[in-house]
C-alpha positions, 0 to 999 in steps of 0.5 A, spaced: 422 277 252 419 284 249 416 285 243 423 289 241 427 284 242 423 278 239 423 283 232 430 284 232 432 277 233 427 275 228 430 280 223 437 278 224 437 271 226 432 269 221 431 262 224 438 260 223 442 256 228 447 260 232 454 259 234 456 259 241 459 265 241 461 268 248 460 275 249 466 277 254 465 283 259 470 288 260 473 285 266 473 278 262 477 281 256 482 285 260 484 279 264 484 274 258 486 279 252 494 277 252 492 270 252 487 271 246 492 275 242 497 268 243 491 264 241 489 268 235 493 271 229 492 277 227 487 277 221 492 282 217 496 276 216 491 271 214 489 276 208 496 279 207 502 274 208 507 279 207 504 283 213 509 285 218 515 282 214 515 287 208 518 294 209 514 299 212 512 305 207 514 312 209 510 318 208 503 319 205 501 315 199 495 315 195 490 308 194 493 307 187 500 306 190 498 301 196 500 294 195 495 288 194 495 286 201 494 294 203 488 294 199 485 287 201 486 290 209 482 296 207 477 293 204 476 288 209 475 294 215 470 297 210 466 291 209 466 290 217 464 297 218 458 297 213 456 290 216 455 293 223 452 299 221 447 295 217 445 292 223 444 298 227 440 301 221 435 295 220 434 295 228 432 302 227 437 305 232 442 311 232 438 314 226 439 321 229 446 320 233 452 317 233 456 313 237 463 310 237 463 302 237 470 298 239 470 291 237 475 285 238 472 279 235 476 272 235 474 268 230 474 260 228 478 259 221 471 258 218 469 265 220 464 264 225 466 268 231 468 264 238 469 270 242 467 277 242 468 284 246 465 290 244 464 297 248 461 303 246 465 309 247 466 316 245 459 320 243 461 323 236 454 328 235 451 334 239 445 330 239 448 323 242 445 321 248 448 323 255 451 318 259 445 316 263 441 315 256 448 311 253 448 307 259 441 305 258 442 304 251 448 299 252 443 295 257 438 294 251 443 293 246 449 289 249 445 282 248 442 284 242 448 286 239 451 279 242 446 275 238 447 278 232 455 277 232 453 270 234 450 269 227 455 274 223 460 270 219 466 274 218 468 275 211 475 271 212 477 264 212 483 261 213 487 255 217 488 258 224 483 262 229 484 269 228 483 276 231 480 282 229 480 289 232 477 296 230 473 302 232 468 305 228 463 310 228 456 307 228 449 311 227 449 317 223 455 321 221 455 328 221 453 331 215 458 337 214 465 338 217 465 345 220 472 348 218 476 354 218 478 356 211 484 361 210 491 362 208 495 356 211 490 352 213 489 345 210 483 341 211 484 334 207 489 329 207 489 330 200 491 337 200 496 335 205 499 330 201 500 335 195 502 341 197 508 344 195 509 349 200 509 345 207 513 351 210 507 356 209 502 351 213 500 353 220 493 349 221 491 342 219 484 341 220 483 333 220 476 333 224 471 328 222 475 324 217 474 317 221 482 316 222 484 311 226 491 313 227 495 320 227 497 320 219 504 321 218 503 327 213 502 331 219 510 331 220 511 334 213 509 341 216 515 344 220 511 351 222 505 347 224 502 351 230 494 348 230 493 341 229 485 338 230 484 331 230 477 331 233 472 326 232 475 321 229 477 313 232 484 315 234 486 311 240 494 313 241 497 320 240 504 318 239 510 322 242 512 324 235 506 329 235 509 333 241 516 334 238 513 338 233 517 344 235 512 350 233 505 346 235 502 350 240 495 347 240 492 340 239 485 338 239 484 330 240 477 331 243 472 325 241 477 320 240 477 313 244 484 315 247 482 312 254 487 313 260 493 310 256 492 313 249 496 320 250 504 319 249 507 326 251 514 327 250 517 333 254 516 340 251 515 347 252 511 349 246 504 346 247 500 351 250 493 349 249 490 341 249 483 339 248 482 332 250 475 332 252 470 326 251 476 321 250 474 316 256 478 319 261 477 317 269 483 320 271 487 326 269 493 323 265 500 324 268 503 325 261 500 332 261 505 334 266 510 334 260 507 340 257 511 344 261 508 351 258 501 348 258 496 354 259 489 351 257 487 344 258 480 341 256 478 335 260 470 335 260 465 330 257 470 325 261 468 321 267 471 323 274 465 321 278 471 317 282 474 324 284 479 329 281 486 328 283 489 335 282 496 333 283 498 332 275 495 339 274 499 342 280 505 340 276 503 345 270 505 351 273 502 356 267 495 353 267 490 359 266 484 355 263 481 349 266 475 346 263 471 340 267 465 341 263 460 335 264 465 331 267 461 328 272 464 331 278 461 329 285 465 334 289 471 339 288 477 337 292 480 343 296 487 342 293 484 346 287 486 352 291 493 350 289 492 352 282 495 359 283 495 361 276 488 359 274 484 365 271 478 361 268 475 355 271 469 351 268 465 347 272 458 347 268 454 341 268 456 337 274 453 334 280 456 339 285 452 340 292 458 345 295 464 348 293 470 348 298 472 355 301 479 354 299 477 355 292 477 362 294 484 362 294 485 362 287 486 370 287 487 370 279 481 367 278 477 372 273 471 367 270 468 362 274 462 357 271 458 353 276 452 353 272 447 347 272 450 344 278 446 342 285 449 348 289 445 351 295 450 356 297 456 359 294 463 359 299 462 364 304 469 367 302 467 368 295 469 376 296 476 374 296 476 372 289 478 380 288 479 379 280 473 375 278 470 379 272 464 373 270 460 369 275 455 364 272 451 360 277 444 359 273 440 353 274 442 351 281 438 352 288 441 358 290 437 363 294 442 368 297 449 370 295 455 370 301 455 377 304 463 377 302 460 378 294 459 385 295 467 386 295 467 383 288 469 390 285 471 388 278 465 383 277 462 385 270 457 379 269 453 376 274 448 370 272 444 367 277 438 365 273 434 359 274 435 359 282 430 361 288 431 368 289 425 372 292 429 378 292 435 381 288 441 380 293 443 387 297 450 385 295 449 386 287 446 393 288 453 396 290 457 392 285 461 398 282 462 395 275 457 390 274 455 391 266 450 384 265 445 382 271 441 376 269 436 374 275 431 371 270 426 365 272 427 366 280 421 368 284 422 376 284 415 380 286 419 387 285 425 390 283 428 395 288 429 402 287 436 402 288 437 398 281 437 405 278 444 406 282 448 401 278 450 406 273 455 401 269 449 396 268 448 395 260 443 389 260 438 387 266 434 380 265 428 379 269 424 374 265 420 369 268 419 372 275 412 374 277 414 381 277 415 381 269 409 376 268 405 381 272 408 387 269 409 390 276 415 394 275 415 401 277 415 405 271 419 410 274 424 405 275 424 403 268 425 410 266 431 411 270 434 405 268 433 407 261 436 414 263 442 410 265 442 406 258 440 400 261 436 395 257 431 391 260 429 384 258 422 382 261 
């Protein structure tokens, strides 16, 4: 056993005799969860005998209005979250980042844990580990966390075995919420509960509030247009959310929704849906009920098993598709059937090629391919006649397809951090190019034809031999200056 593990075990076990806690794998828990739910009663019923029998209170209420049972349940969930975070703090882990931990604990009447299932889910912090680092972290932490649960005594005793399930942020919580402010915008539950003019509210910004469910208070606002529930612990977005008649934008990103957490009722008003980093492995079929959806953000999920575009094709008005950091290994040829798409973001994936069929998306205006493993771009790239922005930096490109000279509307071209040894000839004839970035390639000279790009406003050539050795022709620089082109080198 490594020194790391010995230290942790010494801190958390302290020589005590461990209960024989069984830590279940994901597969084991999935096949036994229904049986376990019958064998173990909900802990809520142990601490609150009225749980499930008393009438359910409607509408938001302040803590002073809670029943004794509700207060006990809140105190319990708070205490367990505190105990788990103390474990991570003592272990010296997750000091600068945050992960989302989901636990299902099955306890004996005395509070000792019989069975445990836990999983690390959504990353909640910009500094959170990437997917590979998180996997390695889990491999290190899973056995240690299991040992800790073996020594942990749940703060409840009863007459029967009971179960406890919860999601919690562990590690360092974001210190500040980034909030929009202005008329018609509310940012706290308290504000939402107290306002006397719900008809004037159009934006609710409830991100980073450690919510575990969609708060009932949102239904007070008949004119709500934007709802931000991002960076919480919400596992289900109920159908009722989608019945709000004027809701046009919903941000549910960074919540552990999984494949079954989105419950959509057919509507014609939602236009923007962000479900990034929600534990998806496939495009949810439920999104097709948003009949007039225009923008869909699916990034930071795991589509390594392939991207099924069938649900996307049923969204007839989709214009903006974000698949940023979605672990894509290939882009299906069927992507071409998204005829109305104007923006396609494929940043940070594992793409080695693009299908030629992608060039049939005639309305595409922005294509982002950076940080992949591309050796070439499709031969028929020039068929994207409306393309205005092309980002392909951080790949392995050494040339552009001949057809790219037909990209007459292209304004921005970024091919930095590739393997170009010369400026592609096709670039020199683009009639509307305004920004051209070919930084960090292998250029030893700039062609004199660069001065013919009269629309060019910014030229980036940093990190090339031609810029490092300062061998750019003084005459060319003067001509570029005459064209009012800024050169960055």
